N, C-alpha and C positions, 0 to 999 in steps of 0.2 A: 312163764316169762323167764328168760335166761338172765343170769346175773350180769350186771354192767361190767364191761372190761375195765381193768385198772388203767388209768391214764398217767403218762409221765410227760414232763416238760421236754420238748425237743432240745432245749439248751440247758445244760446243767446249771444250777444256781451257783452264784459266787457270793460268798459271805465276806464280811469285812475282814480285811487282812489276809484272806485266803483266796487263792485262785483255784483252778481245776484243770486237770490234764486228761485228755482223751488219747489213749494209744490206739491208733487207727490202722487197720489193714487196708492197703490200697490195691491189693490183688496183684496179679502177675504183670499187668501193663495195659490191658484194655480198659479205658475209662468206664465202659458200660458195665463192668463187673463190680463197681462200687455199690455197697448196700445202701438202702434208703436211710438207715441210721447214720451211715458215714456221711451222706450228703447233708443231713440235718446238723451233725456235729461241725462240719466244715463251714456251714452257713453262719454258725454262731461263734466261730473262733475269732479271738483277738490276735492270736499269734499262731502261725503255721510253721512248724519245724518239720521238714520233710527230707527224706533221702533224695539225692539229686535225680535218681532215675524214676522217681514217682512224683516229683514236684509238678510237672506239667499235667499229670493225671488228676491231681487233687485241686490245683490252684483255681481252675475255672469254677469250682463250686464254693470257693471262699468269697466272703463279702468284699466289696471294694474297700481298700485301705488297710486290709489285714497285713500285719507285719510278717515278713518271711525271712528271718535271719538265716544266713548260710551256716551249714554244719561245718565244723573244722575238718580239714583234711589231715588225716593221720599220716605223717611222714615216717615210715617204718625205719628208715635209716637214722633219722633224728632221734626216734624213740630208743633205738638200740644204743645210740651214743649218750643217752641219758638226758636229752633235751626234753623238758616237759611240754605236754600239750596244754596250753593255758585254759582253754574253754572247751571242754568236751560236751557231747550232746546232753548228758544228764544235767550238767551245770546250766546249759542254756534253758532247758525245760524248767528246772526248778527256779531259776532266776526270774523267768517270766511269770510263773505261777505265784511266787512270793509277792509279786507286785499286784496281785489281785486280778490277774487276767486269765481268760479261758485259753488254754493252750491245746492245740491238736498236734500230736507227734505221729506223723505218717510214715509207715514203713512198707516195704515191698511184701506182698503176700499177706501173711497173717501174723499179728504181733506175738501170738503164743508160740510160734516157731522161730522167732527172731531172738537170738541170745542177747543182743545188745538192748532190745526193748525190755527184756526180762530184768536186766541189770538196772535199767532206768526206773522200772516200776518199783524195784526194791529200794532205790534211792528216794523215790517219792514217799514210799511208805515210812521209811526211817525218818524223813523230815516232816511227817504229818501232813503231807500235801494230798488232798483227795484226788483220786483218779478213777477212770473207768476204761474198759477195753471194748473196742468195736471190732469184732472178728472180720477178717477178709478172706477172699478165696486164696487158699494156699497155692503157691506156684507149682509145687510138685503134683497137685491135683488138677489145677486149671489148665496148665500147658498140655498135658496129655489129652485132655478133653478137646482142646482146639486142634491138636495134631491128629485127631481121629483114632486115638488109642484108648479104648475103655480098659480100666485096670482090673475089673473083675467080671466073671461070667456067672451064669445061673448056678454053677456048682460051687460058687464061693471061693474062687481062687485066692490063695494066700498072697497078700501084698506087703512087701517090705520097702521101707524108705531109707535111703543111705545118703549122707552128706559126705562126698568123697574127700572133702577138705579136712575132716576130722576123723574119718574112719580108720580103725587100726586093724591089725591082722585078725583079731578075734571077730570083729564085725564082718570082715570079708569072708571069713570061714563060715560064719552062721548063714549069711545070705547065699553063699556059694553052695551050701549043702541043701538049701531049699529049692524046690522045683516050681515055686510060685513066681509072681511078677515082682521085679525089682525096679524101683524108681530111684535113679541116681542123680543127685544134684552135683554138678561139677562144672568145669570150664571146657571150652572148645579144645584147648591143647592138652587137656588131661583125660579126654574120653578114652583114648586107646589104652592108657595106663589103667584106668578103672576096668575096662574090658579084660585086660590081662590079669588083673587081680581076681576077677570072677572065674576066669578059666582056670587059674592056678588053684582056686578054692573048690573046683569040681564041676563048674558049669561047662556044658559042651560047647566047643567053638562054633557050632552051627546054630546056636540059639539066636533067634531073631532079635534085632536091636533097632530102635529108632532114636535119633538124636535131633532135638529141636532147639534152635537158637531164636532169641527174640520172640518167645512164645506169646500168643494172644494179641500181638501187634501186627500191623500190615507189613512188617519186615520179617515176619516169621518164615523160617525155612526148616524143613525136616528132611533128614537123610535116612534111608532104609539100608540096613546092613546086617551082619551077624557079629557076634563077639570076636570071631576070628578074622573078619574081613574089614572091620571099620577103619583100621589104619590105612589099608590099601585104598578104600573108597575115598578117604580124605586126600591121600596122595594123588590119586588119579584126577580128582576134582580140583586139585591145587588149592585146597582149603587151608592147608597148613604147609609150611610155617606161615604165620600171618601176624601182623602187629595187633590184630584183634583176637588173638588166641586166648586171651584172658576172659573173653565174654562168657557169662554164665549160660549153661545149657541144662536141659532136662533129658536124660537118657532113660528109656524104658526097655527093660530086658524081659523077654518071655514070649510065649506063643501069642499073647494078646496083641503084640506089635508086628505080627507077620504081615508082609507087604500086601498079600491078597485081601486081607481084611481091612487094612488101612486104606487101600484104594477105594473101598466102598464107603468108609466112614470119614474120610478126610473132607469134611464139610466146609472148613474155613479156608484152607489154601486153594480150594477148587472154585471159589467165588469167581464170577466172570471177569472182574477187573482187579483181581487180588494183587496188591502191591503197586498198581499203576499210579504214577504221579500224574494227576489230571489238572491242567491249568484252567481255571474258571475266571474269565475276564470280567469280574464283577466285584463290588465291595463285599466285605464279610457280611454286612447286614443284608444286602440284596441277595446274596448267595446262600443264606442259611439253610433253607429247605432243600435246595439243589445239592449242596455239599453233604447234607445228611443222607440224601438218596444215594450219592456216589459212595459214601462210606458203607452203606448197606450192601453195595456190590463189591466191597473190599478195596476200593480205591483210596488214594490219599489226595484229597482236593487241596489246591493251592490257589487262593483268591488273589487276583491282581486287578485292581480297578483300572479301567482304560479311559473312563470319563470322570470328570468332576462336575458337580452341580453348583451353579452360582445364581444369585438373584437376577431378575431381568434388569436390563439397563435403564428402562423407564418403568418404575413400579406403579405409576399412577393408574394405568389401565387395570392392573390386578386389584388395586385398592378400590376402584369404582365397582368392579364386579363383585367383590366380597360384600361391599355395602348393599349392592343390589340384591344379594341373597337375603339379607335381613329385611329389606323393604318390600319383598315380594315381586321382584322383577322377573324371576325365572320359574318355569315349570319343572325343568330338569337341570341336573348338573352331571356331567359325564367325566369320569376319571379314567385315563388310559395308562397310568403308571403309578407306581409307589411314590415316585418323586412328586407327581402332581398332588397326591394326597398330602404329602409332607409339606409342600409349599402352601396349600390352603390351610392346613392345620397351624403352621407357623404364623400365618397372617391372622387367623382367628385368635391365637394366643396374644398377638400384638394388640388386638382390639379388646381383649378380655372376653372373647366369645368361647363357646364350647359347642359340642355336638347338637345341643338343643336348637341352634340356629338353623339346622336343616329341617325343622318341623314344617310340614306341608310341602316340601320339595321332594320330587322323585330323584333317586340317586342311581346312576348306572356305573358299572365297573368292568373294565376289560381285564380278564385274567384272575386266577385264584389268588395270587400274591397281592394284587391291588385290592381285591375284595377283603382279604385278611387285614390289610393295613387300615381299611375303613372300619372294620369291626373293632380293631384295636383302638380306634378313635371314638368308638361308641356309636357308629352308624352302620346299619344293616342295609346293604344295597338292595334296591328294588328290582334291578335288572342286571344279570350277568349272562353272557352269551351261552346258549345251550349247546352250541356246536363249537366251531373254531374259535379259539380264544384270541381274537384279534379285532381290529376296528371293523373289518368286513363281517366277522361273525356277530358283532354287536348290532350292526345295521340290519342283519337278517332278522333279528328279534325286536328291533325298535319299532314301536307303533307309529303309524302316520299321524300327523296333526289332525285333530278332529275338533272344530270350533264348538261343537255341542258339549263335549266332555272335557275339553282342555281349556280352562279359562285364560291361560297364558300360553303364548306360542313361542317362547324364547328358551334357548338352551345355553347354559354356561359351560364352556369347554376349556378348562385350564390345562395347559400342556407345554411341551418343550418348544424352544425356538426353532428346532429343525424338524418338527413333526410333519408328516405328509398331510395332504389335503383330503384323503379318502373319506374320513369321517365327516368333515365339514360338508363336502359335496353331497354325501349320501343323506345327511340330515336335511339339507336344503331341499333335496329332491322329495323328501317325505313331507315337506310343507313347513318345516320348522325354521325359525330365525335363530342364528347362531352367533353368540359372542365368543369369538375365537381369541383367547387371551394367552399371551406368553406368561406362564407362571414361573418358569425357571429357564436358565440357559445351560446347555451342556458344552463343556470345553474339554479338550484333551487333558488327561491326567498327567501328573509328573511321572517320569520314568521309574520303574521298580528298581530295587537294589541291584548292584552289579552282579551279584551271585545269581539272581533270578534271570537277568538278561542273558548271562552266559549259559544258563540251563536251557533257556528257550532256543537260542541259536545253536547250541552245541548238542541238542538231542537229549537233554536231561529229563524232559517231560515225555510221558508216553502218549498223551493225548491232550488236545485243547478243544474246548467247547466254544464255538462262536455263536452268540445269540442274536446278532444283528450285523448288518454291513458295517456300521460304525465301529463295532468292536474289532472287526478285522483291520480296518484302516488304522484305528488308534493303537492297537497292539503292535502292529508292524512299525508304526511311527515312533512309539516310545521304547520299544524293546527289540525290534528287529524281526525278521521272518523266522518262524519255527523251522527246525531242522527237518529234512525230508523223511526221517524215520518216524516222526511224530504223527500220530493219527489225527486227522482233521475232521471234526464233526460240526455240521452246520444245521441251524434251526429251520432253514427253508431255502428254496431255489435262489432267491435274491441274494441271500447271504453267501450261498455257495458260489454264485457267479462272481461276487466281489472277491472271495477267497481265490478263485481261479485267476482272476485278473491280477492278483498279487503274486502269482506263481506258485500257489499252493495246490496240492493234490487233495481233493475232497474224498474222504473214505466213507463217511457216515452222513446220511441225510435224514433228518427227523421226518416221520410220516405226517406229523402235525406241527404247527408253529407253537410248540409248548416246550419250555425248558425241561420239564419232567419227561416228556416223550423223547426229547433229545438224549437225556441221560439213559433212558431205557434202550434207545437204539444203539448207543455206544456199548451198553452191557451185552446186548445181543451180538454185536460185532465181536466183542471179547470172547463170548461163548463159542461162536463159530471158529474163531482163531484157535482157541484152546482145543476144541474137538478135532480140528484138522491136524494139529501137531501130534495129538495122541494117536490118531488114526495112522499117521505116517511113521510113528515110532520115534518122533523127535522130542527133545525136551521142551517143556512149556516155558517160554521166555516172554518177557515184556518187550514192547517195541523199542524202548530205549536201550535194551541190551544188544540190539542189532547194529548200533553205530560202531564205527571203527574203534577198537581198543576197549570197548565196554566190558567184554568178557575177561579180557586180560586184567583189568583193574578190579574186577569183582572178586571178593574173597569170601563172602558169606552169602 
């Protein structure tokens, strides 16, 4: 029998009068690179003090109500003039910890490679404040991996890391004399200068070089060049001069970054929808799994609700039906949407009921998301369509009424006020009596922010997913018609027809009425588009980059 593994509390203990500080590495930018230990620490934090560029990466894992004080901005001009910075990061950290709170101090990459974090650790140690360190994926290691540039080979290539901001002549001379891989942390406008330092120190001008900006995020972009040509590559691409020249980049120098190899290993930037801004006309809650799927294809989903859900104008019918559930009036209840599940659940809570009220009643659900909402409620559906995830698909599997085996012949159907009659008519044809009850009303949502409306009409989105005819009508009504460069993807023929009636060109049609099949079809469209560009020798661009002026405004 193996010895038991030691266990530790996921949240560090806080003793009377003493807090605790966790110095946490948030990685290079991809939220998926946070470690399990980092997620645990964030969940237990009372105070979250994060660098501005990683705040969005870590905030989603912090508990509701966590305090997030802003870090002071160091004004170099004021500091040079002798004006003191009243509250630096170390003071913020220690002030919160002295109050007996659990503090998470999040930094980009790994805390062990962050000089400021090291200084703050020393300050905590001197003040007797307990702390721990949660390592993160170092930017200098994570970004090359996402750029398709392995740093070592089987022969054990020497790897040197250089921070160009602090490197001196001796440092450049040492790495220049080496024939191994050099990873340089620098900024966009300082890459050419760093390349010049390496050439001056002995590296050949034809040594391959990759430069990656916004690494591990969907804004990532990588350039292939050599030490001698990088300045010309930036000039020809109108990359510099740029107001964003100060943006940090990772440059990898050496044969491991040769273009022929990177073309084979560039797994991240070659995703089918890499960097595409995709408009999803649903609420964040409704679009959760769909947005996750789009992210897996490299897209940046942007949820915009086009409908709002309100209670029925006359709630008495819904109240009678819910009471009928309890008194045994129904043999079946059929849910056709997540909103229907939500409406019944809210009515249950109003009456002090829970999932046990479904005992003895068969439950049907249309679609995976509706079924998932029922499971979350504590109810496992008895019937989900085996084929098409729609009302028609549910009818294909619904058993006809049999007076021998079915003691009750009635079905409770809670649904929207604008739902079609397909399911009701089909159930009646199968011999069932149907209580068709309006459980909620759908109304047009409020218009999205002006910035979103401008992006929709101006071609700022690369694609939009229409999941029903109402989403077409409502989006056009509250935000305007998408620009003609935007790829229009529709869930089925009826939705496509509505889109065309509104003057939209339909580019993608889902093979099945499923939001996940729709996203898959869009990804296949993106793959074909990318392959066509590569075959023609053209640069791979997003649809939004085709609009007038888009290339001229693009700097990175």
